[in-house]
N, C-alpha and C positions, 0 to 999 in steps of 0.2 A: 904367400897368400893368406894362410891361416892366421899368421901373426898380425897382418894388416887388418883382417876382419875382426880379430879380437880387440885391437886398439880402437877400432871404430865403435864396437859395441860397449866396451867397458867404460863405466862412468869414472873409474879410478885412473886418472891420466898419469899417475906416478908409478904404475906397475911396470915391471920388466918381464919380457917374454923370451922363452927358449923352446926350441923343438926337442922333444924327447926322442929316443932311439926308434920308437914305434910310430913317430909322426904326430903324437899327441903334444899338447902344449903344457909347459911348466910356467907358472906365473909366480914371480917374486913380488908379492904385494897382495892387494885385495882385488876381487872381481865383483863388480856390481852391474849385473845385467837385469836388474829388476825393472818391471813395467816396460818390457821390450816387445810384448806381444808374441813371444816365442812359443811355438808348439813343441819344439824339440831343440836341444842344444846343437847348433850348427857346427861346433868344433868339439873335438874330443880332448878333454883335459886329463892330465896326469897328476900334477901336484899344484896346489895353490897354497903358498906359505901363509897368507893372511886369511881373511874371511871370504866366503863365497855366497853372494846374495843373488838368488834368481827368483825372488818372491814376485807375486802378482803377475805371472805369465799364464800360459795355457799348457804347461808341461804335463805330460801324461806318464812319463817314466823317468828313472834316474840314469838312463843311457847317456853316455858321454860325460857324466859327472866326474869330477876329480876323484882319484882313488885315495888321495891324502889331502886333507884340508887342515892347515895349521890353526885357524881361528874358528869362527862360527860358520855353520851352514844354515842359511835361511831359505827355505823353499815354501814358505807360507803362501796361501792363496793361489795354488795351481790346481791342476786336475789329476794329481797323482793317484794311482789306484793300486800299485804294488810296490814291493821292496826290492825287486831285482836290480842289480847294478848299484847298490848302495856303496858309498865310500867305505873303505876299510879303516880309515883313521880320521877322526874329527877332534881337533884339539880344544874346541870351545863348545858352545851350545848347539844343539840340533833343533832348529825351529821348523816345524812341519805341520802347522795347523791349517784348517780351512782347505782341505783337499778332499778327494773322493774315496779315502780309505774306509774300510769297514771298522766297526767298533774295536775289534780285536787288535787290528794294526795300530790304531790310535793309542790304545793302552800300552802296547809294546814300545811305541815311540816315546811315551811319556815317562818310561822308566829310565834309569841312568844308563842309557845305551852307550854313551861315549866311552865309559870305562871298558865295556866289552869290546868296542871297536878298537880302542888303543891296544888292548892285549892281543887281539887278532892281528893287528898290523905288525906288532913286534914279533909275532911268531912266524910271519911270512919272510922267508930269507930274501926273496927278490925285493920286497918293499923295504926291508931293513937296509939292504945294500944300496938301493936307490936313495933313501933318505941320508945314509952315511955319505954317499958321494955328493949329494946336493949340499949337505952340511959343510963338507970340506971345501966345496967351491964357493959357497956364499956366506958361511958362518951364521946362518939364520936359525939353525936348529941346534938345540943343546941336547945331544944324544949321549 
């Protein structure tokens, strides 16, 4: 059911989907759920190998966001107010303007956060194992 819901929401029709051990979704490809009028992500994501675009919705938190994003993360134009549940790895740019963050949070996001996120991801044994296993299965990551 989760995979069918994701196929319906995602504008990228070339993406492939797999269920992770915890019931979350692994997406091989991009996820574009921008302008979908979402107040929350209806599906829990684990890994998205491409970019994740959830811009121009009404999201208030990063709950259910992928833990690992291989490309860009675009969450511009939502109603995000806090940083809990941030992805631990973003391979590309982190775009998060026009939300309801306070000035301190905006300044933190404008710094080169992705380098810190990549280091944090590699220090996590379970994340490293997950990426290694996914890489072995798909050949999409160069670890």
